[in-house]
DRENTORDREN-528906 format. One line per field, with one value per residue (C-alpha): chain; residue in one letter; residue number from 1; x, y, z. Coordinates in steps of 0.25 Angstrom, whole numbers. Layout:
REM DRENTORDREN-528906
chain = (A, ...)
resn = (a, ...)
resi = (NUM, ...)
xx = (X, ...)
yy = (Y, ...)
zz = (Z, ...)
END
This chain:
REM DRENTORDREN-528906
chain = (A, A, A, A, A, A, A, A, A, A, A, A, A, A, A, A, A, A, A, A, A, A, A, A, A, A, A, A, A, A, A, A, A, A, A, A, A, A, A, A, A, A, A, A, A, A, A, A, A, A, A, A, A, A, A, A, A, A, A, A, A, A, A, A, A, A, A, A, A, A, A, A, A, A, A, A, A, A, A, A, A, A, A, A, A, A, A, A, A, A, A, A, A, A, A, A, A, A, A, A, A, A, A, A, A, A, A, A, A, A, A, A, A, A, A, A, A, A, A, A, A, A, A, A, A, A, A, A, A, A, A, A, A, A, A, A, A, A, A, A, A, A, A, A, A, A, A, A, A, A, A, A, A, A, A, A, A, A, A, A, A, A, A, A, A, A, A, A, A, A, A, A, A, A, A, A, A, A, A, A, A, A, A, A, A, A, A, A, A, A, A, A, A, A, A, A, A, A, A, A, A, A, A, A, A, A, A, A, A, A, A, A, A, A, A, A, A, A, A, A, A, A, A, A, A, A, A, A, A, A, A, A, A, A, A, A, A, A, A, A, A, A, A, A, A, A, A, A, A, A, A, A, A, A, A, A, A, A, A, A, A, A, A, A, A, A, A, A, A, A, A, A, A, A, A, A, A, A, A, A, A, A, A, A, A, A, A, A, A, A, A, A, A, A, A, A, A, A, A, A, A, A, A, A, A, A, A, A, A, A, A, A, A, A, A, A, A, A, A, A, A, A, A, A, A, A, A, A, A, A, A, A, A, A, A, A, A, A, A, A, A, A, A, A, A, A, A, A, A, A, A, A, A, A, A, A, A, A, A, A, A, A, A, A, A, A, A, A, A, A, A, A, A, A, A, A, A, A, A, A, A, A, A, A, A, A, A, A, A, A, A, A, A, A, A, A, A, A, A, A, A, A, A, A, A, A, A, A, A, A, A, A, A, A, A, A, A, A, A, A, A, A, A, A, A, A, A, A, A, A, A, A, A, A, A, A, A, A, A, A, A, A, A, A, A, A, A, A, A, A, A, A, A, A, A, A, A, A, A, A, A, A, A, A, A, A)
resn = (m, v, s, d, s, i, a, f, v, s, w, q, s, a, p, f, t, d, t, l, v, r, n, a, l, l, s, l, p, a, i, n, l, a, s, i, y, s, t, l, p, q, q, f, n, k, l, i, q, w, s, s, y, d, e, i, d, h, t, l, i, h, s, d, h, p, h, v, l, s, s, s, y, v, i, r, k, a, l, i, r, k, h, f, l, s, r, c, i, h, s, f, l, v, k, h, p, h, s, v, l, r, t, a, v, p, q, t, w, e, i, e, i, s, f, a, d, e, l, d, d, l, w, a, d, e, l, w, d, l, s, n, i, l, d, k, s, m, s, i, p, s, p, e, t, d, h, q, w, w, i, l, k, p, g, m, a, d, r, g, m, g, i, r, l, f, n, s, k, e, g, l, r, q, l, l, e, g, f, d, d, d, d, d, d, d, s, p, d, g, d, e, d, g, a, a, d, e, s, e, n, n, t, s, i, a, i, s, q, l, r, h, f, v, i, q, e, y, l, s, k, p, l, l, l, d, p, r, e, v, s, l, g, d, a, p, p, q, l, i, d, q, l, q, g, h, k, f, h, l, r, a, y, c, v, a, s, g, d, l, t, v, y, l, y, t, r, i, l, a, l, f, s, s, k, p, y, s, p, p, a, a, a, a, d, g, v, i, d, l, l, p, h, l, t, n, s, s, l, h, t, h, k, g, e, e, c, v, r, l, l, d, e, l, v, g, c, h, v, l, s, g, e, a, s, a, s, e, s, t, l, t, l, s, h, l, a, d, i, q, d, q, i, a, n, s, l, a, e, t, f, t, a, a, l, q, w, p, i, y, f, q, p, m, p, n, a, f, e, l, y, g, v, d, f, l, v, e, h, v, v, s, f, k, s, q, f, q, v, k, l, l, e, i, n, a, e, p, a, i, e, l, t, g, s, r, l, a, w, i, l, e, d, l, f, k, a, m, a, r, v, f, v, d, p, f, v, q, d, t, p, v, e, a, w, p, v, g, q, t, r, h, f, l, k, n, c, l, q, a, e, v, r, g, s, l, h, d, s, g, k, k, i, k, a, t)
resi = (1, 2, 3, 4, 5, 6, 7, 8, 9, 10, 11, 12, 13, 14, 15, 16, 17, 18, 19, 20, 21, 22, 23, 24, 25, 26, 27, 28, 29, 30, 31, 32, 33, 34, 35, 36, 37, 38, 39, 40, 41, 42, 43, 44, 45, 46, 47, 48, 49, 50, 51, 52, 53, 54, 55, 56, 57, 58, 59, 60, 61, 62, 63, 64, 65, 66, 67, 68, 69, 70, 71, 72, 73, 74, 75, 76, 77, 78, 79, 80, 81, 82, 83, 84, 85, 86, 87, 88, 89, 90, 91, 92, 93, 94, 95, 96, 97, 98, 99, 100, 101, 102, 103, 104, 105, 106, 107, 108, 109, 110, 111, 112, 113, 114, 115, 116, 117, 118, 119, 120, 121, 122, 123, 124, 125, 126, 127, 128, 129, 130, 131, 132, 133, 134, 135, 136, 137, 138, 139, 140, 141, 142, 143, 144, 145, 146, 147, 148, 149, 150, 151, 152, 153, 154, 155, 156, 157, 158, 159, 160, 161, 162, 163, 164, 165, 166, 167, 168, 169, 170, 171, 172, 173, 174, 175, 176, 177, 178, 179, 180, 181, 182, 183, 184, 185, 186, 187, 188, 189, 190, 191, 192, 193, 194, 195, 196, 197, 198, 199, 200, 201, 202, 203, 204, 205, 206, 207, 208, 209, 210, 211, 212, 213, 214, 215, 216, 217, 218, 219, 220, 221, 222, 223, 224, 225, 226, 227, 228, 229, 230, 231, 232, 233, 234, 235, 236, 237, 238, 239, 240, 241, 242, 243, 244, 245, 246, 247, 248, 249, 250, 251, 252, 253, 254, 255, 256, 257, 258, 259, 260, 261, 262, 263, 264, 265, 266, 267, 268, 269, 270, 271, 272, 273, 274, 275, 276, 277, 278, 279, 280, 281, 282, 283, 284, 285, 286, 287, 288, 289, 290, 291, 292, 293, 294, 295, 296, 297, 298, 299, 300, 301, 302, 303, 304, 305, 306, 307, 308, 309, 310, 311, 312, 313, 314, 315, 316, 317, 318, 319, 320, 321, 322, 323, 324, 325, 326, 327, 328, 329, 330, 331, 332, 333, 334, 335, 336, 337, 338, 339, 340, 341, 342, 343, 344, 345, 346, 347, 348, 349, 350, 351, 352, 353, 354, 355, 356, 357, 358, 359, 360, 361, 362, 363, 364, 365, 366, 367, 368, 369, 370, 371, 372, 373, 374, 375, 376, 377, 378, 379, 380, 381, 382, 383, 384, 385, 386, 387, 388, 389, 390, 391, 392, 393, 394, 395, 396, 397, 398, 399, 400, 401, 402, 403, 404, 405, 406, 407, 408, 409, 410, 411, 412, 413, 414, 415, 416, 417, 418, 419, 420, 421, 422, 423, 424, 425, 426, 427, 428, 429, 430, 431, 432, 433, 434, 435, 436, 437, 438, 439, 440, 441, 442, 443, 444, 445, 446, 447, 448, 449, 450, 451, 452, 453, 454, 455, 456, 457, 458, 459, 460, 461, 462, 463, 464, 465, 466)
xx = (105, 91, 89, 77, 70, 77, 72, 76, 75, 79, 74, 85, 77, 70, 80, 70, 61, 73, 75, 61, 60, 73, 69, 56, 62, 72, 61, 57, 66, 74, 74, 87, 88, 95, 96, 102, 94, 106, 110, 98, 100, 95, 86, 78, 66, 59, 62, 56, 58, 54, 60, 57, 49, 60, 69, 59, 61, 46, 48, 50, 37, 31, 41, 44, 32, 32, 46, 46, 39, 40, 36, 29, 19, 24, 12, 4, 3, -12, -8, 5, 3, -7, -13, -15, -21, -31, -35, -36, -45, -53, -55, -59, -69, -76, -79, -81, -87, -90, -75, -69, -59, -71, -68, -54, -47, -46, -52, -41, -37, -25, -18, -7, 0, 14, 13, 3, -2, -9, -18, -29, -32, -33, -44, -52, -49, -44, -46, -60, -67, -56, -57, -72, -69, -59, -67, -79, -70, -66, -80, -88, -79, -84, -78, -76, -69, -60, -53, -53, -38, -32, -19, -10, -1, 9, 5, 18, 25, 27, 31, 22, 29, 21, 8, 1, -12, -21, -35, -38, -34, -24, -18, -16, -10, 0, 4, 7, 14, 23, 26, 30, 39, 45, 48, 56, 64, 78, 76, 64, 60, 62, 66, 78, 88, 82, 75, 63, 49, 46, 31, 30, 40, 48, 37, 39, 37, 39, 25, 31, 38, 26, 14, 3, -4, -16, -25, -32, -42, -36, -42, -45, -49, -38, -37, -28, -19, -7, 4, 11, 0, 9, 22, 35, 46, 46, 38, 25, 11, 5, -5, -19, -20, -7, -12, -11, -18, -9, -13, -8, -9, -8, 2, -3, 5, -1, 4, -1, 2, 0, -12, -18, -18, -17, -13, -13, -2, -10, 1, -2, 6, 1, 10, 7, 9, 20, 12, -2, -14, -20, -30, -22, -20, -10, -1, 0, 10, 1, 9, 2, 10, 9, 15, 1, -4, 7, 9, 19, 30, 41, 38, 39, 53, 58, 48, 53, 43, 34, 24, 22, 13, 7, -8, -10, -2, -12, -23, -28, -23, -32, -40, -37, -46, -61, -70, -66, -56, -43, -48, -61, -56, -44, -40, -44, -41, -55, -51, -38, -45, -55, -43, -36, -49, -51, -36, -38, -50, -44, -32, -41, -49, -37, -30, -43, -43, -29, -32, -42, -31, -21, -13, -8, -9, -5, -3, 5, 5, 20, 21, 17, 19, 19, 12, 11, -3, -7, -20, -26, -37, -48, -55, -69, -80, -89, -100, -89, -77, -71, -59, -58, -45, -41, -30, -20, -9, -2, 13, 22, 35, 31, 41, 41, 54, 47, 39, 51, 58, 47, 37, 46, 42, 28, 36, 45, 32, 26, 37, 39, 24, 25, 37, 29, 16, 21, 35, 36, 25, 32, 45, 38, 29, 17, 4, 4, -3, -17, -27, -41, -44, -45, -36, -23, -11, 4, -3, -7, -22, -27, -35, -37, -36, -38, -36, -32, -31, -19, -10, -22, -34, -47, -61, -56, -50, -56, -54, -56, -54, -56)
yy = (-54, -55, -60, -69, -64, -54, -50, -37, -37, -26, -23, -15, -11, -24, -36, -46, -43, -44, -58, -62, -57, -64, -77, -76, -73, -84, -94, -92, -97, -89, -76, -68, -58, -44, -33, -22, -16, -11, -26, -30, -35, -25, -36, -46, -55, -52, -43, -44, -31, -36, -25, -13, -2, 8, -3, -7, -1, 3, 8, -7, -11, -2, -3, -18, -24, -38, -40, -34, -37, -28, -30, -17, -8, 6, 13, 8, 20, 18, 6, 8, 23, 24, 37, 32, 19, 27, 36, 24, 16, 28, 31, 16, 16, 28, 20, 6, 9, -5, -10, -18, -7, 1, -7, -12, 1, 11, 24, 33, 47, 51, 65, 73, 81, 87, 94, 93, 107, 102, 94, 105, 105, 90, 90, 98, 90, 76, 73, 79, 65, 62, 76, 73, 60, 65, 78, 68, 59, 72, 78, 65, 55, 41, 27, 25, 39, 38, 25, 31, 33, 36, 32, 42, 35, 41, 37, 33, 28, 13, 4, 12, 25, 37, 30, 37, 37, 48, 50, 65, 77, 82, 68, 68, 82, 78, 66, 75, 85, 74, 70, 85, 84, 71, 78, 89, 80, 76, 62, 56, 45, 52, 64, 73, 62, 52, 44, 37, 38, 24, 26, 30, 18, 27, 30, 45, 51, 65, 70, 79, 68, 59, 68, 58, 51, 42, 42, 29, 25, 17, 3, 2, -12, -21, -36, -39, -51, -55, -59, -66, -77, -81, -84, -82, -92, -99, -89, -95, -89, -78, -82, -78, -69, -62, -58, -44, -39, -33, -25, -30, -27, -37, -36, -43, -44, -43, -43, -35, -41, -36, -27, -32, -44, -43, -55, -56, -64, -72, -73, -60, -54, -48, -37, -34, -21, -23, -18, -24, -15, -4, 6, 19, 29, 40, 40, 52, 59, 57, 46, 34, 21, 15, 2, -5, 0, 0, -14, -11, -22, -11, -5, -17, -22, -23, -34, -42, -52, -51, -43, -51, -63, -70, -68, -83, -85, -77, -87, -91, -78, -72, -59, -49, -38, -37, -41, -55, -60, -66, -80, -79, -75, -79, -76, -87, -92, -86, -73, -73, -77, -66, -56, -61, -59, -45, -42, -48, -40, -27, -29, -31, -19, -10, -14, -12, 2, 4, 0, 11, 21, 19, 31, 25, 10, 4, -11, -17, -31, -33, -30, -35, -29, -34, -26, -27, -23, -20, -23, -21, -31, -25, -33, -27, -38, -36, -44, -48, -51, -51, -43, -31, -30, -15, -12, -2, -1, -7, -7, -9, -16, -21, -22, -37, -38, -35, -48, -55, -68, -77, -74, -71, -84, -78, -67, -77, -84, -71, -67, -81, -80, -67, -72, -84, -77, -64, -65, -80, -78, -65, -73, -85, -77, -84, -77, -74, -84, -80, -85, -80, -69, -74, -86, -88, -94, -93, -86, -75, -72, -65, -53, -45, -46, -34, -32, -18, -13, -5, 2, 10, 3, 7, 1, -11, -18, -31, -34, -46, -45, -55)
zz = (-207, -202, -188, -184, -171, -162, -148, -143, -128, -119, -105, -99, -86, -84, -84, -79, -91, -101, -95, -97, -111, -115, -109, -116, -129, -128, -126, -140, -152, -161, -155, -153, -142, -142, -131, -139, -150, -158, -159, -166, -181, -192, -197, -190, -193, -179, -168, -154, -146, -132, -124, -115, -122, -124, -130, -141, -155, -157, -171, -175, -170, -181, -192, -192, -185, -191, -187, -173, -160, -148, -133, -132, -139, -142, -137, -125, -116, -114, -106, -98, -94, -82, -87, -101, -96, -88, -99, -109, -100, -97, -111, -114, -102, -108, -121, -114, -100, -97, -99, -87, -86, -79, -67, -69, -68, -56, -58, -64, -68, -75, -73, -78, -68, -66, -53, -41, -43, -56, -48, -46, -61, -62, -51, -60, -73, -74, -59, -58, -55, -44, -38, -36, -30, -20, -17, -13, -5, 3, 5, 7, 15, 14, 16, 2, -1, 11, 5, -9, -14, -27, -33, -41, -51, -61, -75, -80, -68, -64, -52, -43, -44, -40, -35, -24, -16, -13, -8, -9, -18, -9, -8, -23, -23, -12, -20, -33, -24, -19, -33, -36, -24, -30, -43, -36, -27, -30, -25, -32, -22, -8, 0, -2, 3, -7, 4, -2, 4, 8, 9, -6, -9, -19, -29, -30, -44, -50, -55, -65, -72, -73, -74, -78, -66, -64, -52, -49, -38, -27, -27, -12, -12, -18, -17, -5, -3, 4, -5, 7, 5, -7, 0, -7, -5, 9, 16, 22, 17, 26, 36, 33, 46, 42, 28, 24, 11, 1, -11, -25, -39, -51, -61, -74, -86, -100, -114, -126, -139, -153, -156, -147, -138, -122, -113, -98, -92, -82, -71, -64, -52, -39, -34, -19, -11, 0, 11, 16, 10, 18, 12, 8, 19, 21, 33, 43, 34, 22, 15, 10, 11, -4, -1, 3, -10, -21, -27, -37, -35, -39, -26, -17, -23, -8, -6, -17, -22, -10, -17, -30, -32, -44, -44, -45, -32, -24, -26, -12, -5, 5, 0, 10, 4, 4, 15, 17, 27, 22, 26, 17, 4, -5, -19, -29, -43, -48, -42, -50, -63, -61, -58, -71, -79, -74, -78, -92, -94, -89, -98, -111, -108, -105, -118, -126, -120, -124, -138, -139, -136, -148, -145, -133, -136, -149, -149, -160, -167, -165, -150, -137, -123, -108, -98, -83, -79, -64, -58, -44, -39, -31, -21, -24, -25, -37, -44, -54, -46, -32, -37, -47, -55, -58, -69, -63, -74, -86, -86, -98, -96, -82, -71, -71, -64, -51, -51, -44, -47, -41, -51, -63, -69, -73, -81, -87, -92, -97, -105, -112, -115, -121, -130, -134, -137, -143, -147, -153, -163, -168, -170, -176, -185, -180, -174, -160, -152, -150, -139, -136, -127, -113, -115, -108, -114, -108, -96, -106, -106, -119, -114, -126, -141, -150, -165, -169, -183, -187, -177, -170, -163, -170, -169, -177, -166, -161, -146, -138, -123, -111)
END
């Protein structure tokens, strides 16, 4: 017996995502759900695999593509691995020096290192430019170089693990040697008794297990707001004279569909640090308190939903960065529209860059995928804008459960929109709903349309971007 439309759903480590997917699929007619692959019928009319990457049978995407739709591309390292993304963007900028990515991405170097004593060779090779910058800052001190810091990030870690700050060659060496010590320790996140180091907020890693790192310039002029101006529950808003500027990053959800259209979900989250912002500085013992700088919500779970806001909620909040006082400047709807446009343009160019690296990014006509994309907003006034959006990283299978229950509705709407726009046309054998680049429907803004010939991306592709 041939079944009609079957959806295989399995998110074993993400129960909230599992619930969202099931509810979204149940909003469509005539779809049967299955949780165990072995229980699927041998024959089916349509199979939707909306599951975690490891649970998907990727061979079916190739062998039976008219009848199978999957929620993940098979190959997308160019986007989701920090060191691959850096290399991809650098290669694109060599050929397209006037791309918006020139100013939309922090200066970045990628390195491969297993032990701290390999650093000397890197200064003479991959880190030659950074070596010169650090040497100059030491030999010719200036107000600019005194405040110039750099971020070390593991290329394949997530949730803030392994992120560190440094401002000198010796500082970087000490960080890597600390990772060496973590590798040798029996207790991964603390001392011999297993006590965690609260100043590092349990972000220790083992260098030899990760090897790939990126070094990015630290963006020293972030837009600062106080999330307490948007009160939660019955708490009164914070008084103006008690406001404290907090650093935050934007979590934008985007969906790539087929080969290739890219959509930005216009309900964007702002994830705040748990401590008020202050410029990086080492304490007397050399330890840097990372909490004013790290905005990853997984590091602030003890704060509950205090550090999470919807970007739209921040309209009217006082800008606590820059030269204006809190009583003179507020975030406006026009600011938010400009920020959203910058995000859309950056996404379009980033996916365009990835298309030109087909070894590590291969979109397919019978797949779609949700990404969580992180941006930082700099408060650097230019002739174009008061704020500058910077792309930080792209995450597959984003940890949406950390959003919290208060804003869960935006995720419910997102998954229902994905079911309506990408799954339902597949089930009904109708064309995917198309709308022009730059237009928004179902809170999905079309950022990019690219037509790709065959399975590889050659000069025949046609691209429309915002």
